C-alpha positions as MATLAB code, in Angstrom:
seq = 'MTENAFYLPLGGDRYQPTEHTAGPWTPEAQHFGPPSALLARALENLAADRPGLLARVTVEILGPAPLTELSLRSWVERPGRSVELLGAELHDGTRAVARASAWRIAEADTTDVATEEPAPPSPEDCRPASWPDTWGRGGYLGAMEWRLIAGSPAEPGPAWVWGRQRVELVAGEKPTPLQRLFAVADTGNGASNFLDPAKWWFINSELTVHLRRAPVGEWIALDARTLVGPSGVGTATSTLSDVRGQVGHGAQALMVRTR';
ca = [
       0.000    0.000    0.000;
       1.647    3.164   -1.183;
      -0.964    5.788   -0.251;
      -3.069    6.374    2.849;
      -6.215    7.499    1.027;
      -8.750    6.336   -1.539;
      -8.121    9.455   -3.655;
      -5.321   11.941   -4.230;
      -6.506   15.505   -4.946;
      -5.186   16.894   -8.227;
      -6.799   20.328   -7.949;
      -9.819   21.719   -9.739;
     -12.177   18.956   -8.500;
      -9.979   16.278  -10.070;
      -8.968   13.136   -8.189;
      -6.608   10.218   -8.743;
      -7.913    6.892   -7.357;
      -5.344    4.796   -5.488;
      -5.030    1.016   -5.333;
      -7.202    1.072   -2.197;
     -10.296    1.706   -4.354;
      -9.919   -1.502   -6.398;
     -12.982   -3.735   -6.212;
     -13.315   -7.502   -5.752;
     -14.797   -8.220   -9.196;
     -11.766   -6.917  -11.119;
      -8.657   -4.964  -10.054;
      -9.177   -2.614  -13.037;
     -12.401   -1.121  -11.609;
     -13.205    0.523   -8.297;
     -15.485   -0.841   -5.619;
     -18.296    1.705   -5.606;
     -17.977    2.468   -1.886;
     -15.244    5.083   -2.433;
     -16.946    6.784   -5.437;
     -20.233    6.877   -3.503;
     -18.436    8.505   -0.576;
     -16.756   11.008   -2.941;
     -20.156   11.956   -4.375;
     -21.601   12.262   -0.854;
     -18.697   14.558    0.027;
     -19.556   16.814   -2.935;
     -23.228   16.934   -1.928;
     -22.362   17.515    1.711;
     -20.126   20.471    0.792;
     -22.726   22.342   -1.255;
     -23.462   25.672    0.423;
     -26.774   25.975    2.281;
     -28.638   28.963    3.718;
     -29.502   26.979    6.854;
     -28.375   23.680    8.446;
     -29.834   20.670    6.661;
     -29.667   16.890    6.486;
     -29.182   14.788    3.369;
     -32.338   12.753    3.895;
     -32.102   10.632    0.749;
     -29.163   10.054   -1.578;
     -29.309    7.912   -4.722;
     -26.152    7.004   -6.628;
     -26.777    5.806  -10.178;
     -23.860    3.666  -11.396;
     -23.475    4.420  -15.100;
     -20.523    2.126  -15.735;
     -17.319    0.784  -14.193;
     -15.210    3.386  -12.386;
     -11.624    3.004  -13.656;
      -8.526    3.583  -11.543;
      -7.712    6.647  -13.624;
      -8.209   10.372  -13.071;
     -11.777   11.405  -12.266;
     -13.467   14.799  -12.222;
     -16.375   15.799  -10.018;
     -19.021   18.491  -10.192;
     -22.019   19.255   -7.958;
     -24.935   21.682   -8.026;
     -28.264   22.664   -6.460;
     -30.896   21.298   -8.829;
     -33.881   22.866   -7.103;
     -33.356   25.360   -4.283;
     -35.891   25.773   -1.483;
     -36.327   27.119    2.019;
     -37.184   23.749    3.596;
     -36.357   21.128    0.962;
     -33.703   21.233   -1.767;
     -32.776   18.822   -4.544;
     -29.022   18.452   -5.078;
     -26.999   16.778   -7.814;
     -23.435   15.546   -8.399;
     -21.644   13.734  -11.214;
     -18.372   11.832  -11.521;
     -16.544   11.687  -14.903;
     -13.541    9.731  -16.156;
     -12.776   12.258  -18.903;
     -14.825   10.619  -21.636;
     -18.070    9.675  -19.914;
     -20.093    9.997  -16.725;
     -19.201    7.144  -14.366;
     -21.865    7.892  -11.751;
     -24.549   10.440  -10.984;
     -26.027   11.249   -7.566;
     -29.153   13.075   -6.475;
     -30.100   14.033   -2.935;
     -32.906   15.654   -1.026;
     -31.578   18.031    1.616;
     -34.135   18.923    4.299;
     -33.699   21.908    6.615;
     -33.220   20.926   10.244;
     -35.995   21.357   12.819;
     -36.280   20.315   16.464;
     -38.182   17.009   16.665;
     -36.322   15.692   19.713;
     -39.525   15.073   21.690;
     -40.968   12.746   19.042;
     -37.747   11.163   17.737;
     -37.735    7.360   17.456;
     -34.657    5.423   18.498;
     -33.475    1.880   17.938;
     -30.797    0.200   20.083;
     -27.190    0.271   18.920;
     -25.485   -2.918   17.712;
     -22.895   -4.587   19.954;
     -19.766   -2.443   20.244;
     -17.127   -2.979   17.529;
     -14.580   -3.598   20.293;
     -16.656   -6.603   21.410;
     -16.810   -8.137   17.910;
     -14.244  -10.342   16.199;
     -12.700   -9.536   12.793;
     -14.794  -10.432    9.743;
     -13.451  -12.258    6.688;
     -14.498  -12.250    3.020;
     -14.640  -14.929    0.297;
     -11.120  -15.984   -0.735;
     -11.977  -15.339   -4.404;
     -12.257  -11.617   -3.612;
      -8.724  -11.368   -2.257;
      -7.480   -9.247    0.635;
      -6.328   -6.054   -1.091;
      -8.016   -3.038   -2.635;
     -11.122   -1.665   -0.974;
     -11.769   -4.688    1.256;
      -8.259   -4.471    2.674;
      -8.458   -0.695    3.143;
     -11.399   -1.175    5.505;
     -11.467   -2.731    8.975;
     -14.331   -5.194    9.386;
     -15.859   -6.606   12.582;
     -18.470   -9.365   12.682;
     -21.740   -8.995   14.598;
     -23.755  -11.895   13.097;
     -23.534  -14.113   10.030;
     -20.411  -13.740    7.900;
     -19.545  -12.259    4.476;
     -17.447  -15.390    3.915;
     -20.502  -17.654    4.355;
     -23.811  -17.694    2.444;
     -26.669  -15.622    3.810;
     -27.416  -12.371    5.634;
     -24.588  -10.692    7.515;
     -24.249   -7.931   10.084;
     -20.845   -6.249   10.137;
     -19.088   -3.129   11.357;
     -16.892   -1.277    8.863;
     -14.309    1.454    9.396;
     -11.949    3.113    6.930;
      -8.248    2.488    7.532;
      -7.445    5.255    5.024;
      -8.700    8.763    4.303;
     -11.243    9.375    1.563;
      -9.267   12.281    0.060;
      -5.615   12.576    1.058;
      -5.067   15.297    3.638;
      -8.681   15.355    4.834;
     -10.348   13.672    7.775;
     -13.442   11.813    6.479;
     -16.763   12.991    7.890;
     -19.131   10.417    9.412;
     -21.443   10.815    6.397;
     -18.594   10.043    4.000;
     -17.692    7.011    6.121;
     -21.283    5.788    5.950;
     -21.341    5.906    2.147;
     -17.996    4.123    1.947;
     -19.678    1.195    3.760;
     -23.258    1.373    2.424;
     -22.409    0.068   -1.063;
     -21.171   -3.213    0.468;
     -24.599   -4.653    1.325;
     -24.690   -7.043   -1.647;
     -21.200   -8.324   -0.876;
     -21.695   -8.742    2.861;
     -24.977  -10.656    2.473;
     -24.134  -12.712   -0.610;
     -25.363  -16.291   -0.841;
     -24.022  -17.016   -4.337;
     -20.474  -18.146   -5.104;
     -18.734  -14.985   -6.457;
     -16.480  -17.230   -8.560;
     -19.570  -18.444  -10.451;
     -22.023  -15.549  -10.228;
     -22.217  -11.811  -10.811;
     -24.460   -9.936   -8.366;
     -23.511   -6.359   -9.149;
     -25.552   -3.331   -8.108;
     -26.656   -0.715  -10.636;
     -27.464    1.866   -7.954;
     -27.389    2.639   -4.249;
     -30.149    4.482   -2.383;
     -29.697    5.570    1.235;
     -32.388    7.100    3.442;
     -31.188    8.816    6.626;
     -33.106    9.884    9.735;
     -30.203   11.672   11.372;
     -26.582   12.505   10.762;
     -24.207    9.632   11.612;
     -21.461    9.997   14.197;
     -18.036    8.430   14.698;
     -15.796    6.252   12.569;
     -17.666    2.925   12.672;
     -20.729    2.128   10.528;
     -22.698   -1.106   10.979;
     -24.337   -2.785    7.987;
     -27.104   -5.352    8.622;
     -27.670   -6.679    5.115;
     -29.813   -9.217    3.305;
     -29.821  -10.190   -0.383;
     -32.858  -11.609   -2.183;
     -32.909  -12.774   -5.834;
     -35.903  -13.147   -8.136;
     -36.386  -15.650  -11.009;
     -35.399  -13.295  -13.859;
     -31.862  -12.124  -13.114;
     -32.756   -9.275  -10.751;
     -32.190   -9.043   -7.021;
     -32.141   -6.593   -4.136;
     -29.793   -6.053   -1.243;
     -31.276   -4.129    1.679;
     -29.352   -2.883    4.705;
     -30.008   -1.289    8.064;
     -27.281    1.281    8.742;
     -26.191    2.118   12.297;
     -23.462    3.915   14.190;
     -22.378    3.417   17.799;
     -25.460    5.332   19.025;
     -28.057    3.294   17.124;
     -29.816    3.111   13.773;
     -29.170    5.933   11.312;
     -31.150    4.819    8.257;
     -31.455    2.219    5.515;
     -29.772    1.380    2.228;
     -30.962   -0.525   -0.844;
     -29.339   -1.755   -4.045;
     -30.828   -3.102   -7.271;
     -28.776   -6.096   -8.426;
     -27.992   -7.588  -11.818;
     -27.584  -11.348  -11.230;
     -25.862  -13.464  -13.911;
     -23.663  -16.523  -14.203;
     -20.029  -15.555  -14.842;
];
């Protein structure tokens, strides 16, 4: 490992992916956790007239993200006093790799009626999690620290894991909790797989995250389950938590094919 970040800033909203972004399907393409987090960073940094929460973020995956220079742009699609629609796009120089949209809702005090769910067992009380041998130990999976709560990504079926970045998102910056959440959220289909990744593709075409509150801390828990229909389409759904309790939910549409 030569760099301590997923991306190196090149100036002018340009970024160089490092080897830490490489995905398990092929070393030539990124796992979409880091690009999703980079898009969330762009949305999070858009200026606002008043404090707000990204209540829903959808990342549309338009093609493989190469390990070559990427450019990023973001904008306010529809401004508003209480609710705003935001957008962001990631390019590889010749095409759009991914596009994100988000609803940002102005904050209000709903403490008295807020619902809470208990937090998962502490990461410090959980043993390390492992992944299928066919996915290797480098790239994105190796750049993250994983702790097992229930099930196992290395065994078929649902899994509940903690994830924490070992590296920065952008070199020289401390990742925010929201960026950390998106770096983990795209892993639901991998954590809860029940198909042999050496024989099957189960690749997501998008990621949608709904949040009830801003996450805190470095650790994000992913309680994921994958279901597959009879016509090559599946879903992976996840409950997302931090050390204080549930934060929101994630979902992915899956293309399922034999390799």
